[in-house]
C-alpha positions as CSV (number, residue, x, y, z in Angstrom):
1,M,0.0,0.0,0.0
2,L,2.9,2.4,0.8
3,N,4.6,1.8,-2.6
4,G,2.3,4.2,-4.4
5,H,2.6,7.2,-2.0
6,D,3.7,10.6,-3.2
7,P,7.0,11.2,-1.4
8,L,6.7,15.0,-1.4
9,L,3.3,14.8,0.3
10,V,4.7,12.2,2.8
11,M,7.4,14.7,3.8
12,L,4.8,17.5,4.0
13,S,2.6,15.4,6.3
14,L,5.6,14.8,8.6
15,A,6.5,18.5,8.6
16,V,2.9,19.5,9.4
17,A,2.8,17.1,12.4
18,I,6.2,18.5,13.7
19,L,5.1,22.1,13.4
20,G,1.8,21.4,15.1
21,G,3.6,19.6,17.9
22,Y,6.1,22.4,18.4
23,T,3.4,25.0,18.7
24,G,1.1,22.9,20.8
25,F,3.8,21.8,23.3
26,G,5.1,25.3,23.4
27,L,1.8,26.7,24.4
28,A,1.4,24.0,27.0
29,A,4.8,24.9,28.4
30,R,3.6,28.5,29.0
31,I,0.7,27.3,31.3
32,G,3.1,27.1,34.2
33,Q,5.4,29.9,33.1
34,S,2.8,32.6,32.9
35,P,1.1,33.2,36.2
36,N,-1.1,36.0,34.9
37,A,-2.1,34.1,31.8
38,N,-5.5,32.3,31.3
39,R,-4.5,28.7,31.8
40,R,-7.7,27.4,30.2
41,L,-7.1,29.5,27.1
42,L,-3.5,28.2,26.8
43,L,-4.6,24.6,27.4
44,T,-7.3,25.0,24.7
45,G,-4.9,26.5,22.3
46,A,-2.3,23.8,22.9
47,A,-4.8,21.0,22.4
48,A,-6.2,22.7,19.3
49,F,-2.8,23.0,17.6
50,L,-1.9,19.4,18.5
51,A,-5.2,18.1,17.3
52,V,-5.1,20.1,14.1
53,G,-1.6,18.9,13.5
54,I,-2.6,15.3,13.9
55,W,-5.8,15.6,11.8
56,T,-4.1,17.6,9.0
57,M,-1.1,15.2,8.9
58,H,-3.6,12.3,8.5
59,F,-5.4,13.9,5.5
60,V,-2.2,15.0,3.8
61,G,-1.1,11.4,4.2
62,M,-4.4,10.3,2.7
63,M,-3.8,12.7,-0.3
64,A,-0.4,11.0,-0.7
65,A,-1.9,7.5,-0.8
66,P,-3.2,5.8,-4.0
67,L,-6.9,5.8,-3.1
68,P,-9.6,4.4,-5.4
69,A,-10.7,6.8,-8.1
70,D,-14.3,7.1,-6.9
71,A,-13.4,7.7,-3.2
72,S,-15.1,10.6,-1.4
73,Y,-15.1,11.7,2.2
74,L,-18.2,11.5,4.4
75,V,-18.5,14.6,6.4
76,L,-19.9,13.2,9.7
77,P,-17.1,10.6,10.4
78,T,-14.5,13.1,9.1
79,V,-15.5,15.8,11.6
80,T,-16.0,13.2,14.3
81,S,-12.4,12.0,13.9
82,F,-11.2,15.5,14.6
83,L,-13.5,16.0,17.7
84,I,-12.3,12.7,19.2
85,C,-8.7,13.7,18.6
86,A,-9.1,17.1,20.2
87,L,-10.9,15.7,23.3
88,V,-8.3,13.0,24.0
89,V,-5.3,15.3,23.3
90,G,-6.8,17.9,25.6
91,V,-7.2,15.4,28.4
92,S,-3.6,14.1,28.0
93,L,-2.2,17.6,28.0
94,F,-4.1,18.5,31.1
95,L,-2.6,15.5,32.9
96,V,1.0,16.6,32.3
97,S,0.5,20.4,32.5
98,I,-1.4,20.8,35.8
99,G,-0.1,19.8,39.3
100,E,2.7,17.4,40.2
101,V,3.8,15.1,37.3
102,S,4.6,11.5,38.0
103,T,5.7,8.6,35.8
104,T,2.2,7.1,36.1
105,R,0.5,10.3,34.9
106,I,3.0,10.6,31.9
107,A,2.3,6.9,31.0
108,L,-1.5,7.5,31.2
109,A,-1.2,10.7,29.1
110,A,0.9,8.8,26.5
111,V,-1.7,6.0,26.3
112,L,-4.5,8.6,25.9
113,L,-2.5,10.5,23.3
114,G,-1.7,7.3,21.4
115,I,-5.4,6.2,21.5
116,G,-6.5,9.6,20.3
117,I,-4.1,9.4,17.3
118,V,-5.2,5.9,16.4
119,S,-8.9,6.6,16.9
120,M,-8.7,9.7,14.7
121,H,-6.9,7.6,12.0
122,Y,-9.3,4.7,11.8
123,V,-12.5,6.8,12.2
124,G,-11.2,9.1,9.4
125,I,-10.3,6.1,7.2
126,H,-13.7,4.7,7.5
127,G,-15.1,8.0,6.5
128,L,-14.1,7.1,2.9
129,A,-17.0,6.2,0.7
130,G,-17.0,4.4,-2.6
131,R,-17.5,1.1,-4.3
132,F,-15.1,-0.7,-2.0
133,I,-14.7,-2.1,1.5
134,I,-11.7,-1.6,3.7
135,E,-9.9,-4.5,5.3
136,H,-7.2,-4.3,8.0
137,D,-4.5,-6.6,9.3
138,H,-5.2,-6.7,13.0
139,R,-1.5,-7.3,13.8
140,I,-0.6,-4.0,12.0
141,V,-3.4,-2.3,13.9
142,A,-1.9,-3.4,17.2
143,L,1.6,-2.4,16.0
144,S,0.4,1.1,15.0
145,L,-1.2,1.6,18.4
146,L,2.1,0.5,20.1
147,I,4.1,2.9,17.9
148,A,1.8,5.8,18.7
149,V,1.9,5.2,22.5
150,A,5.6,4.6,22.7
151,A,6.5,7.7,20.6
152,A,4.0,9.8,22.5
153,Y,5.5,8.7,25.8
154,G,9.0,9.5,24.6
155,G,7.9,12.9,23.3
156,L,6.2,13.8,26.6
157,R,9.3,12.8,28.7
158,I,11.5,15.0,26.5
159,Y,9.0,17.8,26.7
160,L,8.7,17.6,30.5
161,A,12.5,17.4,31.0
162,A,12.9,21.0,29.9
163,Q,10.1,22.9,28.3
164,G,12.0,25.1,25.9
165,G,14.9,25.3,23.5
166,W,16.2,22.3,21.7
167,R,14.3,19.9,24.0
168,L,11.0,21.4,22.9
169,A,12.0,21.0,19.3
170,L,13.1,17.4,20.0
171,S,9.7,16.6,21.6
172,A,7.9,18.1,18.6
173,V,10.0,15.8,16.3
174,A,9.1,12.8,18.4
175,F,5.4,13.8,18.3
176,G,5.6,14.2,14.5
177,F,7.1,10.7,14.1
178,A,4.6,9.3,16.5
179,V,1.7,10.6,14.4
180,S,3.3,9.9,11.0
181,G,4.7,6.5,12.0
182,M,1.4,5.4,13.3
183,H,-0.4,6.6,10.1
184,Y,1.8,5.0,7.6
185,T,2.2,1.8,9.6
186,A,-1.6,1.5,9.6
187,M,-1.8,2.3,5.9
188,A,0.6,-0.6,5.2
189,G,-1.9,-2.9,7.0
190,M,-5.0,-2.0,5.1
191,R,-6.4,-2.6,1.6
192,F,-9.3,-1.6,-0.5
193,V,-11.5,-4.4,-1.8
194,P,-13.6,-3.4,-4.8
195,T,-17.4,-4.1,-4.7
196,L,-20.4,-3.4,-6.8
197,V,-22.3,-1.6,-4.0
198,E,-21.8,2.1,-3.2
199,E,-20.7,2.8,0.4
200,A,-20.5,-1.0,1.1
201,H,-18.7,-0.5,4.5
202,G,-21.9,0.9,6.1
203,Y,-21.7,4.7,6.0
204,A,-24.1,7.0,4.2
205,G,-24.6,10.7,4.3
206,L,-23.2,14.0,3.1
207,A,-19.9,13.5,1.3
208,A,-17.1,15.9,0.2
209,S,-15.0,15.4,-2.9
210,P,-11.2,15.0,-2.6
211,Q,-10.8,18.5,-4.1
212,I,-12.9,20.1,-1.3
213,V,-10.9,18.2,1.4
214,S,-7.7,19.3,-0.3
215,L,-8.7,22.9,0.0
216,V,-9.6,22.5,3.7
217,V,-6.3,20.7,4.4
218,A,-4.3,23.4,2.5
219,L,-6.0,26.1,4.7
220,L,-5.2,24.1,7.9
221,C,-1.5,23.7,6.8
222,F,-1.4,27.5,6.5
223,V,-2.9,27.9,10.0
224,I,-0.3,25.6,11.5
225,A,2.5,27.3,9.7
226,A,1.2,30.7,10.8
227,G,0.8,29.6,14.4
228,F,4.3,28.2,14.4
229,L,5.9,31.4,13.1
230,L,3.8,33.5,15.5
231,F,4.9,31.4,18.4
232,L,8.6,32.1,17.4
233,V,8.0,35.8,17.8
234,P,9.3,36.9,21.2
235,E,6.8,38.4,23.6
236,P,7.2,42.2,23.9
237,K,8.6,43.5,27.1
238,A,6.3,45.6,29.3
239,K,6.3,49.2,28.2
240,R,8.0,51.6,30.6
241,A,5.2,54.1,30.1
242,K,4.5,56.9,32.5
243,P,1.1,56.1,33.9
244,E,-1.1,59.0,35.1
245,F,-2.2,58.6,38.8
246,V,-3.5,61.6,40.7
247,G,-1.8,62.1,44.1
248,V,0.7,59.2,43.6
249,D,4.4,59.7,44.6
250,P,6.5,60.7,41.6
251,W,8.4,57.4,41.7
252,V,5.9,56.0,39.2
253,L,6.7,58.8,36.8
254,E,10.5,58.4,37.0
255,A,12.8,55.8,35.5
256,E,12.3,52.5,37.3
257,S,14.8,50.2,35.7
258,V,16.9,48.3,38.3
259,E,20.2,46.7,37.5
260,P,20.1,43.0,38.2
261,R,22.0,41.8,41.3
262,T,22.9,45.3,42.4
263,G,19.7,46.9,43.5
264,A,20.7,50.2,41.9
265,T,18.5,52.6,40.0
266,N,19.5,53.9,36.6
267,T,19.6,57.4,38.0
268,G,22.3,57.1,40.6
269,S,25.3,55.1,41.7
270,P,24.8,51.4,42.6
271,R,23.8,50.7,46.1
272,R,22.1,47.8,47.8
273,A,19.2,48.6,50.2
274,A,19.3,47.1,53.6
275,P,16.4,44.8,54.4
276,L,13.6,46.2,56.5
277,G,13.4,43.4,59.0
278,G,12.5,39.8,58.2
279,I,9.8,38.5,55.9
280,G,7.2,37.9,58.6
281,M,7.8,34.2,59.6
282,P,9.7,32.5,62.4
283,R,13.3,32.5,61.2
284,Q,15.2,29.3,60.6
285,Q,18.8,28.7,59.5
286,P,18.9,29.8,55.8
287,I,19.1,26.9,53.4
288,E,21.4,26.6,50.4
289,R,19.3,24.4,48.1
290,V,15.6,23.8,47.5
291,P,14.0,20.4,46.3
292,V,12.0,20.4,43.1
293,T,10.3,17.3,41.6
294,S,10.0,16.1,38.1
295,A,9.1,12.9,36.3
296,D,12.5,11.3,36.9
297,G,12.8,12.2,40.7
298,T,13.7,15.0,43.0
299,H,16.4,17.6,42.1
300,L,18.0,20.1,44.3
301,I,18.5,23.6,42.9
302,E,20.8,26.3,44.3
303,I,19.2,29.3,46.1
304,A,21.1,31.5,43.7
305,E,19.1,30.0,40.7
306,I,15.7,31.0,42.2
307,R,14.0,34.0,40.7
308,S,10.6,33.8,42.2
309,I,8.2,31.5,44.1
310,R,4.5,31.1,43.6
311,A,2.0,29.3,45.9
312,D,0.3,26.3,44.2
313,A,-2.2,24.8,46.7
314,H,-0.2,23.0,49.4
315,Y,3.0,23.2,47.2
316,T,4.9,25.9,45.4
317,Q,6.2,26.6,41.9
318,V,9.8,27.7,41.9
319,H,11.0,29.8,38.9
320,D,14.6,29.2,38.0
321,G,14.9,31.8,35.3
322,H,13.8,29.3,32.6
323,R,10.6,27.8,33.8
324,E,8.6,27.0,36.9
325,R,9.3,23.7,38.8
326,L,7.2,22.1,41.4
327,C,8.5,22.2,45.0
328,P,6.9,20.0,47.7
329,W,7.2,22.8,50.4
330,S,4.5,25.3,51.0
331,I,5.1,29.0,50.5
332,S,5.1,29.5,54.3
333,E,7.8,26.9,54.7
334,L,10.0,28.4,52.0
335,E,9.4,31.9,53.5
336,A,10.7,30.7,56.8
337,K,13.8,28.9,55.3
338,L,15.0,31.6,52.9
339,D,17.3,34.5,53.8
340,P,15.2,37.6,54.2
341,T,18.2,39.7,53.0
342,D,17.7,38.2,49.5
343,F,14.1,37.2,49.4
344,M,10.8,39.1,50.1
345,R,7.2,38.0,50.2
346,V,5.6,40.6,48.0
347,H,2.2,39.1,47.8
348,R,0.4,36.4,49.8
349,S,1.1,34.0,47.0
350,H,4.5,35.2,45.7
351,I,8.1,35.6,46.9
352,V,10.8,37.2,44.8
353,A,14.5,37.3,44.8
354,L,15.2,41.0,45.0
355,A,18.6,40.8,43.3
356,H,16.9,39.6,40.1
357,V,14.2,42.3,39.9
358,T,14.7,44.5,36.8
359,F,11.6,46.6,36.6
360,I,8.6,47.8,38.7
361,R,5.5,49.6,37.8
362,K,2.1,50.6,39.3
363,E,-0.8,48.3,38.3
364,G,-4.3,48.8,39.7
365,D,-4.2,49.0,43.5
366,G,-0.9,47.2,43.6
367,A,2.2,46.9,41.4
368,V,4.1,44.3,39.4
369,V,7.8,43.6,39.2
370,E,9.7,42.0,36.3
371,V,12.1,39.3,37.3
372,G,15.0,38.7,35.0
373,G,16.4,35.5,33.6
374,A,16.5,33.6,30.3
375,E,12.7,33.8,30.5
376,S,11.8,37.0,32.3
377,H,8.4,37.0,34.0
378,F,6.2,39.3,36.1
379,V,5.2,38.9,39.7
380,P,2.3,40.9,41.4
381,V,3.0,43.1,44.4
382,S,0.2,43.8,46.9
383,R,-0.5,47.4,47.8
384,S,0.7,47.0,51.3
385,K,4.1,45.8,50.1
386,I,4.9,48.5,47.5
387,A,6.7,50.9,49.8
388,E,8.9,48.1,51.3
389,V,9.7,46.7,47.9
390,R,10.7,50.1,46.6
391,A,12.9,50.7,49.7
392,R,14.5,47.2,49.4
393,L,15.3,48.1,45.7
394,G,16.8,51.4,46.7
395,L,14.1,53.4,44.9
396,S,12.7,55.4,47.9
397,R,14.0,58.8,48.8
398,T,14.2,57.5,52.4
399,A,14.1,53.9,53.5
400,S,10.8,54.4,55.2
401,S,8.9,56.7,52.9
402,P,5.6,55.2,52.0
403,V,4.0,55.4,48.6
404,R,1.0,57.7,48.7
405,Q,-2.1,56.0,47.3
406,R,-5.0,57.7,45.5
407,S,-7.4,59.1,48.0
């Protein structure tokens, strides 16, 4: 069955799957890295791009195959194949993107992802209508499922090891080969048997010609390529605009950039502000490393690597400058263990490493600070902490001068 495939369309199908995987996994990685983002929206976008990548790859592969001349595509099973794929992919992404990740959860997500790929394929295949029936080699069916699950598991493990850079690209390649390998393995185990009866394999209903399906597939290829290119565009830095607040201290209208690790403003000589007391918890001996968990076990990261800490139920998410990593300690435990000279709890759910703060601005009733690193991010500051944060960063005229709020 594979001998008559168009090699250019086969390569295009693989490229579509890889681009869809890169964009989908990249969006999923931002779920934990963007505390102010809408997680549901990111999860939906990630699942949509992965599902569209799988579905489009399948139909590009179908266009590459030597199908019977009278074949057409039934609309209901064709659309159903996409909906099944999107649902299962969304559930599998949810399992590995939310909360603590374990080997069991990765395995379950890989099984679901593999089943989703296989289900989409066979439902879509049986959406073909014509004077033929489709027969399958059951051993090849089992092999295609095994390939999909195994490759999906490998791709998820690579993706979870480090959600960015070349590992993200590698996980997308593994995803692309999982989808394509499953598809072409399954195609090798099926054959069309001519009959004299139209739609002999049991489906009837509204049908679309191969030309119509080709136009839809071409449009989706464009969407995937556009999404991939858009994802590569770096996110803009927050504008250092001068917001207008009546009765607010002029600090918000002055230059607010802070040199990393020095605590100096850009309008004077470098100086490091003395801490205003502790961070509000019973003090313990400061620790040197913090445990973070991943699929392969528990790692210990140096305190110097920590940029910020965010409460996550009974646990915390520790940002190391690249991404957030799950810590089994609560935010109160970490607050008590960290050196208050270097760390400050700026919000009931957030702690920041002051040496890595690079920008601060007023926002609503409170403020936000930008924390530098390979992947910079923003952390909210509660209204009651603004004055202390500014003092600790050396931005106040006096160490105790409060920020006047709007009356």
